[in-house]
Each structure stands twice: as structure tokens, then as C-alpha cells.
C-alpha positions as CSV (number, residue, x, y, z in Angstrom):
1,M,25.7,-2.3,-12.4
2,E,23.9,0.6,-13.5
3,V,20.8,-1.4,-14.7
4,D,20.9,-3.6,-11.2
5,K,20.7,-0.4,-9.2
6,K,17.4,1.0,-11.4
7,I,15.9,-2.3,-10.6
8,K,16.4,-2.5,-7.1
9,K,15.1,1.0,-6.8
10,K,11.9,0.2,-8.8
11,N,11.4,-3.0,-6.7
12,I,11.3,-0.9,-3.6
13,F,8.9,1.6,-4.7
14,T,6.7,-1.3,-6.1
15,A,6.8,-2.8,-2.6
16,I,6.0,0.5,-0.6
17,G,3.4,1.1,-3.4
18,L,1.9,-2.5,-2.5
19,I,2.2,-1.8,1.1
20,V,0.2,1.4,1.0
21,F,-2.4,-0.2,-1.2
22,I,-3.0,-3.0,1.0
23,L,-3.4,-0.7,4.3
24,L,-5.9,1.5,2.5
25,L,-7.8,-1.4,1.2
26,F,-7.7,-2.8,5.1
27,I,-9.0,0.7,6.5
28,F,-11.5,0.9,3.9
29,T,-12.9,-2.6,5.0
30,L,-12.6,-2.0,8.5
31,Y,-15.0,1.4,7.7
32,N,-17.0,-0.6,5.6
33,V,-17.4,-3.3,8.3
34,G,-18.5,-0.5,10.8
35,V,-15.6,-0.8,13.5
36,F,-15.2,2.7,13.2
37,E,-19.0,4.4,13.4
38,R,-18.4,7.2,11.5
39,A,-19.2,8.1,7.9
40,I,-16.0,8.2,5.2
């Protein structure tokens, strides 16, 4: 039981980390393309 809980928590953190990383990449790409006309 304890191991399962630990793995589940780790999976949730990994998922959140991936989503944040993808969002940052997406925003950075938009900046580079010039959708937002403002320097980083």
C-alpha cells in the first residue's frame, strides 16, 4: 500500500512538471515567432 501511494504521488508531480514544461515551451515559441511584440 505504502509503495503504491508513493508512486502515485510521484506520477502526479511528474505530470504537473511535464505540463508546466510544455506550457513554458509553448509560450517561449510564441514569443520567438513574434505573436507578442515585446522583448523577453
